[in-house]
ZAPA-79683 format. One line per 10 residues: their letters; for each residue x, y, z of N, C-alpha, C. Coordinates in Angstrom, 3 decimals, always signed. Example, Ala and Ser with C-alpha at 12.3 -4.5 7.8 and 13.67 -1.06 7.14 Angstrom:
% ZAPA-79683
AS) +13.190/-5.690/+7.800/+12.300/-4.500/+7.800/+13.200/-3.300/+7.800; +12.850/-2.250/+7.080/+13.670/-1.060/+7.140/+12.900/+0.030/+7.870
END
This chain:
% ZAPA-79683
MRLRELKEKD) +30.064/-7.170/-42.494/+30.727/-5.486/-41.112/+32.023/-5.942/-40.643; +32.345/-4.822/-39.729/+33.397/-5.036/-38.981/+33.566/-4.356/-38.157; +34.263/-4.337/-37.591/+34.629/-2.878/-36.066/+36.378/-2.811/-36.599; +36.269/-0.875/-36.345/+37.917/-0.911/-36.359/+37.444/+0.752/-35.826; +38.976/+0.832/-35.690/+39.001/+2.164/-34.731/+37.807/+3.032/-35.431; +37.993/+4.290/-34.825/+37.290/+5.671/-35.346/+38.389/+6.377/-35.748; +37.608/+6.875/-37.549/+38.522/+7.443/-38.331/+38.268/+9.037/-38.429; +38.682/+9.815/-39.055/+38.188/+11.238/-39.157/+37.430/+11.183/-39.862; +36.823/+10.384/-41.054/+35.930/+10.383/-41.453/+34.819/+9.507/-41.251; +34.677/+9.859/-40.513/+33.117/+9.421/-39.583/+32.512/+10.476/-38.599
VSGMYLWMHY) +33.334/+11.677/-38.412/+32.696/+12.923/-38.071/+31.482/+13.181/-38.603; +31.611/+12.968/-40.147/+30.416/+12.827/-40.286/+29.017/+12.394/-39.648; +29.072/+11.056/-40.151/+28.304/+9.798/-39.811/+27.754/+9.977/-38.471; +29.157/+10.765/-37.204/+28.750/+10.507/-35.890/+27.699/+11.680/-35.679; +27.864/+12.980/-36.656/+27.597/+14.037/-35.717/+26.453/+13.823/-36.393; +25.864/+12.745/-37.691/+24.496/+12.700/-38.486/+23.371/+12.301/-36.968; +24.035/+11.080/-36.436/+23.222/+10.625/-35.717/+22.728/+11.850/-34.447; +23.800/+12.351/-33.527/+23.956/+13.518/-32.795/+22.967/+14.267/-32.692; +22.546/+14.732/-34.221/+21.464/+15.402/-34.319/+20.340/+15.490/-35.464; +19.625/+13.618/-34.548/+18.501/+13.730/-35.435/+17.967/+14.054/-34.015
EETKDIFEKD) +16.510/+14.656/-34.774/+15.751/+15.053/-33.551/+15.224/+14.250/-32.536; +14.971/+12.911/-32.533/+14.780/+12.041/-31.324/+15.977/+11.673/-30.214; +17.265/+12.020/-30.744/+18.502/+11.760/-29.895/+18.275/+12.406/-28.530; +17.810/+14.116/-28.585/+17.357/+14.857/-28.063/+16.801/+13.584/-26.996; +15.392/+12.998/-27.476/+14.884/+12.608/-25.933/+15.298/+11.003/-25.737; +16.110/+10.182/-26.370/+16.536/+9.602/-26.202/+17.945/+8.793/-25.585; +18.196/+9.858/-25.123/+20.126/+9.818/-24.251/+19.112/+10.585/-23.600; +21.174/+10.783/-22.429/+20.280/+11.848/-21.230/+21.428/+13.069/-21.040; +22.635/+13.005/-22.435/+23.499/+13.773/-22.842/+23.153/+15.046/-24.195; +23.008/+15.771/-24.325/+22.771/+16.131/-25.530/+23.662/+16.438/-26.529
FSKYTKEDIL) +23.653/+15.140/-27.128/+24.917/+15.532/-27.892/+24.612/+16.518/-29.329; +23.283/+17.086/-30.038/+23.259/+17.764/-30.488/+23.618/+19.415/-30.301; +24.587/+19.106/-29.221/+25.823/+20.572/-29.225/+26.986/+20.328/-29.321; +26.709/+19.199/-29.785/+28.366/+18.860/-30.558/+28.587/+18.671/-32.459; +29.338/+19.443/-32.074/+30.205/+20.734/-33.415/+30.966/+19.446/-33.673; +31.217/+18.916/-35.482/+31.881/+18.739/-35.822/+33.078/+19.115/-35.458; +34.520/+19.676/-34.804/+34.994/+19.374/-34.017/+35.667/+19.176/-33.482; +34.170/+19.190/-32.163/+34.516/+18.306/-30.988/+33.996/+17.144/-31.108; +33.521/+16.360/-31.475/+34.207/+15.259/-32.601/+35.024/+14.186/-33.238; +35.539/+15.581/-33.994/+36.757/+14.952/-34.327/+38.360/+14.989/-32.991
NFIKKQEVND) +37.234/+16.142/-32.029/+38.587/+16.132/-30.820/+38.495/+14.647/-30.338; +36.838/+14.323/-30.558/+36.376/+12.464/-29.531/+37.534/+12.113/-29.982; +37.433/+11.738/-31.293/+38.195/+10.845/-32.359/+39.883/+10.593/-32.303; +40.233/+11.962/-31.901/+41.305/+12.282/-31.335/+42.118/+11.950/-30.630; +41.467/+12.122/-29.338/+42.059/+11.847/-28.404/+40.961/+11.316/-27.320; +41.572/+10.075/-27.983/+41.182/+8.918/-27.398/+41.051/+8.776/-25.141; +40.361/+8.175/-24.403/+40.576/+8.326/-23.126/+41.165/+7.267/-22.913; +42.051/+7.054/-22.221/+42.839/+5.483/-21.044/+42.052/+4.445/-20.928; +40.573/+4.540/-20.364/+40.117/+3.303/-19.861/+39.061/+3.336/-20.964; +38.836/+3.962/-22.074/+38.163/+3.712/-23.070/+38.966/+2.772/-24.009
VNYACVDDND) +37.306/+2.245/-25.201/+37.399/+1.848/-26.223/+36.654/+2.153/-26.896; +36.921/+2.827/-28.372/+35.612/+3.400/-29.341/+36.171/+2.573/-30.769; +34.950/+1.973/-30.809/+34.892/+1.608/-32.569/+33.933/+2.296/-33.153; +34.087/+1.893/-34.960/+33.191/+2.685/-35.964/+32.551/+1.096/-36.023; +31.925/+1.204/-36.130/+31.094/-0.405/-36.408/+31.138/-0.178/-38.808; +31.794/-0.881/-38.983/+31.263/+0.256/-41.223/+31.290/-0.903/-41.509; +30.801/-1.089/-43.281/+29.638/-1.950/-44.173/+30.963/-2.333/-44.559; +30.759/-2.857/-45.934/+31.989/-3.928/-46.687/+32.826/-2.457/-47.294; +32.217/-1.659/-47.358/+32.657/-0.575/-47.841/+33.865/+0.368/-47.268; +33.591/+0.898/-45.640/+34.173/+0.997/-45.419/+33.520/+2.424/-44.867
NYLGTISLKN) +31.869/+2.710/-45.298/+30.973/+3.659/-44.515/+30.337/+2.766/-43.289; +30.771/+4.402/-42.162/+30.333/+4.311/-41.106/+28.742/+3.945/-40.858; +28.931/+2.916/-39.898/+27.282/+2.527/-39.237/+26.924/+3.378/-38.425; +27.574/+2.822/-36.853/+27.341/+3.711/-36.217/+28.885/+3.283/-34.827; +28.814/+4.068/-33.596/+30.250/+3.737/-32.458/+29.583/+2.506/-31.485; +30.470/+1.887/-31.015/+30.573/+1.070/-29.908/+31.457/+1.296/-29.297; +30.895/+1.169/-27.741/+32.554/+1.981/-26.534/+31.974/+0.970/-25.208; +33.222/+0.703/-25.375/+33.681/+0.552/-23.796/+34.355/+1.808/-23.095; +33.435/+1.851/-21.781/+34.128/+3.102/-21.738/+34.168/+2.390/-19.449; +35.203/+3.395/-19.573/+35.693/+3.501/-17.771/+35.923/+2.698/-17.490
IDKKNLNAEL) +37.090/+1.546/-18.565/+37.048/+0.183/-18.399/+38.590/-0.304/-16.878; +37.230/-0.165/-15.476/+37.929/-0.472/-15.065/+38.756/-1.848/-14.525; +40.584/-2.347/-14.387/+41.045/-3.051/-14.559/+40.746/-3.895/-13.644; +40.531/-3.797/-12.369/+40.841/-3.549/-10.826/+39.602/-4.642/-10.859; +38.579/-4.405/-10.924/+37.366/-4.534/-10.691/+36.313/-5.476/-12.094; +37.023/-5.533/-13.263/+36.729/-6.035/-13.925/+35.573/-5.705/-14.897; +35.641/-4.425/-15.038/+34.070/-3.934/-15.250/+34.413/-2.425/-16.157; +33.164/-2.554/-16.975/+33.672/-1.719/-18.631/+31.835/-0.998/-18.396; +31.622/+0.325/-18.512/+30.496/+0.307/-18.967/+30.381/+0.488/-20.782; +29.011/-0.008/-20.993/+28.448/-0.108/-22.722/+28.400/+1.345/-23.084
AISFIQDAQG) +28.430/+2.067/-24.505/+27.501/+2.635/-25.283/+27.738/+2.296/-27.073; +26.224/+2.765/-27.325/+26.013/+2.421/-28.752/+25.774/+3.293/-29.017; +25.313/+4.076/-30.237/+24.328/+4.170/-31.079/+24.909/+4.278/-32.470; +24.281/+3.888/-33.517/+23.980/+3.976/-34.555/+22.995/+5.041/-35.754; +23.540/+5.352/-36.499/+22.278/+6.343/-38.055/+21.838/+5.704/-38.475; +20.443/+6.212/-38.342/+19.418/+5.345/-38.376/+18.923/+4.672/-40.027; +19.721/+4.936/-40.615/+20.167/+3.958/-41.868/+20.553/+2.618/-41.805; +21.255/+2.915/-40.386/+21.241/+1.082/-40.212/+20.692/+0.474/-39.468; +19.387/+1.163/-38.521/+18.756/+0.333/-38.040/+17.587/-1.081/-38.566; +17.689/-1.116/-37.891/+17.137/-2.777/-38.066/+17.950/-3.719/-39.539
TGAAHFAMNE) +19.151/-3.277/-39.421/+19.855/-3.814/-40.361/+21.209/-4.790/-39.716; +20.615/-5.152/-38.359/+21.370/-6.322/-38.185/+23.065/-5.891/-37.590; +23.180/-4.359/-38.342/+24.585/-3.528/-37.865/+24.928/-4.040/-36.108; +23.548/-3.496/-35.062/+24.356/-2.780/-33.516/+24.142/-4.089/-33.152; +23.531/-5.340/-33.809/+23.568/-6.828/-32.992/+24.718/-7.585/-33.036; +25.356/-7.317/-34.476/+26.779/-7.940/-35.258/+27.717/-6.627/-33.990; +27.721/-5.552/-34.137/+28.472/-4.521/-32.835/+28.410/-5.128/-31.217; +27.352/-5.523/-30.708/+26.828/-5.590/-30.065/+27.697/-7.003/-29.485; +27.812/-7.644/-30.185/+28.304/-9.556/-29.957/+29.715/-9.744/-30.625; +30.051/-8.299/-30.423/+32.208/-8.439/-31.075/+32.177/-8.036/-29.968
ILKFAFTKLK) +31.384/-6.450/-29.476/+32.104/-5.739/-28.213/+32.142/-6.163/-27.145; +31.388/-7.795/-26.839/+30.793/-8.777/-25.266/+32.301/-9.206/-26.134; +32.408/-10.301/-27.014/+33.836/-10.588/-27.051/+34.842/-10.466/-26.908; +35.398/-8.899/-27.171/+36.318/-8.348/-27.012/+36.475/-8.233/-25.548; +35.555/-7.908/-25.219/+35.467/-7.382/-23.206/+35.818/-8.859/-22.566; +34.967/-9.879/-22.568/+35.147/-11.034/-22.263/+36.160/-11.722/-22.471; +36.592/-11.963/-23.488/+37.881/-12.656/-24.091/+39.005/-12.192/-24.291; +39.612/-10.893/-24.974/+40.856/-10.505/-25.081/+41.077/-9.267/-23.470; +39.640/-8.939/-22.851/+40.209/-7.912/-22.110/+39.899/-8.506/-20.501; +39.059/-8.842/-20.021/+38.673/-10.302/-19.752/+38.033/-10.020/-18.850
LKKIYLNVLS) +37.588/-9.423/-18.910/+36.675/-8.176/-18.201/+35.323/-9.464/-17.829; +34.536/-9.325/-16.132/+34.122/-10.202/-15.610/+32.060/-9.333/-15.984; +32.554/-8.193/-16.400/+30.927/-7.508/-16.215/+30.430/-6.333/-17.249; +30.265/-5.810/-18.045/+29.569/-4.760/-18.813/+27.737/-4.367/-18.592; +28.471/-3.074/-17.697/+27.249/-2.879/-17.531/+26.888/-1.361/-18.237; +25.630/-0.716/-18.329/+24.703/+0.163/-19.051/+23.155/+0.979/-18.643; +23.672/+1.692/-18.528/+22.360/+2.748/-18.584/+21.201/+3.102/-19.375; +20.311/+3.353/-19.801/+18.999/+3.678/-20.646/+17.853/+4.735/-19.829; +18.344/+5.611/-20.981/+16.268/+6.053/-19.840/+15.644/+5.224/-20.403; +13.931/+5.280/-19.086/+13.250/+4.295/-19.247/+12.002/+4.141/-20.436
TNERAIKFYE) +12.737/+5.489/-20.880/+11.277/+5.886/-21.728/+11.972/+5.314/-23.432; +12.818/+4.711/-23.015/+13.762/+4.057/-24.430/+13.390/+3.001/-24.527; +12.056/+2.715/-25.234/+11.733/+1.296/-25.423/+12.621/+0.735/-25.948; +12.633/+0.662/-27.226/+13.939/+0.434/-28.480/+14.754/+0.059/-27.966; +15.718/+0.685/-27.492/+17.102/+0.436/-26.631/+16.503/-0.483/-25.859; +16.171/-0.256/-24.834/+15.618/-1.598/-23.407/+15.213/-2.681/-24.361; +14.514/-2.896/-25.682/+14.313/-4.258/-25.918/+15.368/-4.856/-26.418; +16.277/-4.313/-27.154/+17.973/-4.345/-27.652/+18.339/-5.435/-26.870; +18.579/-4.038/-26.043/+20.123/-5.080/-24.812/+18.909/-6.120/-24.297; +18.077/-6.132/-23.513/+17.847/-7.257/-23.703/+17.449/-8.511/-24.285
KNGFIQEGCF) +17.477/-8.200/-25.572/+17.607/-9.085/-26.244/+18.824/-9.389/-25.911; +19.450/-9.115/-25.920/+21.195/-9.007/-26.707/+21.406/-9.716/-24.979; +20.551/-10.721/-24.504/+21.458/-10.816/-23.512/+21.646/-9.876/-22.048; +21.190/-8.667/-21.660/+21.445/-7.653/-20.651/+20.150/-8.140/-19.410; +20.559/-7.896/-18.903/+19.547/-7.934/-17.492/+19.380/-6.953/-16.718; +18.753/-5.960/-15.927/+18.184/-4.978/-15.478/+18.162/-5.504/-13.462; +19.704/-4.688/-13.494/+20.187/-3.705/-12.762/+19.516/-3.632/-11.171; +18.617/-2.402/-12.001/+18.312/-1.211/-10.644/+17.700/+0.041/-11.818; +16.929/+0.564/-10.752/+16.122/+1.661/-11.530/+16.489/+3.564/-10.514; +17.276/+4.532/-10.703/+17.377/+5.514/-10.300/+15.700/+6.396/-10.830
KNHIKKGNKY) +15.067/+6.580/-9.605/+13.776/+6.439/-10.572/+14.062/+8.482/-10.411; +12.798/+8.916/-11.496/+13.308/+10.636/-11.526/+14.692/+10.630/-11.646; +15.928/+10.741/-12.229/+16.850/+10.155/-12.236/+16.857/+11.786/-12.994; +16.835/+12.002/-13.872/+16.616/+12.746/-15.406/+15.884/+13.570/-15.528; +15.909/+14.668/-15.546/+15.102/+15.996/-15.645/+14.993/+16.371/-17.418; +14.007/+16.179/-18.185/+13.879/+16.127/-19.806/+12.658/+17.050/-19.594; +12.817/+18.211/-20.051/+12.209/+19.227/-19.838/+11.860/+19.273/-18.324; +10.213/+19.125/-18.807/+9.319/+19.521/-17.008/+9.527/+18.918/-16.631; +9.407/+16.845/-16.971/+9.179/+15.785/-17.004/+10.447/+15.324/-15.831; +10.625/+14.172/-15.210/+11.707/+14.054/-14.635/+11.789/+12.156/-14.921
IDLLWYAIIS) +12.866/+11.595/-15.259/+12.361/+10.141/-15.951/+13.779/+8.968/-15.170; +12.848/+7.698/-15.096/+13.606/+7.162/-14.034/+15.109/+6.275/-15.630; +16.235/+6.375/-14.465/+16.980/+6.278/-15.180/+17.432/+4.515/-14.973; +16.965/+3.615/-15.506/+17.115/+2.508/-15.519/+18.919/+1.536/-15.490; +19.421/+0.745/-14.946/+20.553/+0.493/-15.377/+20.830/-1.355/-15.446; +21.065/-1.545/-17.099/+21.997/-3.082/-16.861/+23.044/-3.649/-16.961; +23.377/-4.065/-16.906/+24.472/-5.616/-16.926/+24.582/-7.292/-17.759; +25.323/-7.269/-17.914/+25.265/-8.727/-18.762/+26.905/-9.138/-17.868; +26.789/-10.279/-17.270/+28.254/-10.996/-16.984/+29.071/-12.030/-18.337; +29.632/-12.430/-17.433/+30.788/-12.989/-18.570/+30.116/-14.344/-18.003
D) +30.175/-15.532/-18.855/+30.686/-16.676/-18.402/+31.322/-17.108/-17.361
END
């Protein structure tokens, strides 16, 4: 496995995870509205303060995306985002990608803190983040409305040693 820049050929894999039925429940954003053209535009137009990588297998097949968003060079922090196709779940790919992006963030970019938010109902992701050293720093109570229900938004972070 390795991380590499996102390529046009990753559009189908990204589209796949964005349109899983469960994706609507585990993310704040509704990715099901994204078209393949939207995804291609995202790949082509990288934001200045973001880095987005594909995690790929040994045959360069897309497994997932991991990103550092809103990189703040003054305060030395960035927001983490991660998503993988279902076939890659349980393979160690996400753990590999997490280790690589944190190493990149803390050694190459010299950041001090990586943070993320997650819906309190996304137990699988919470367990994954905690297993990878993230600590809950806060909770925005009843912050996200999903259907007729309000869900807490949890904030996690990891600090460089």
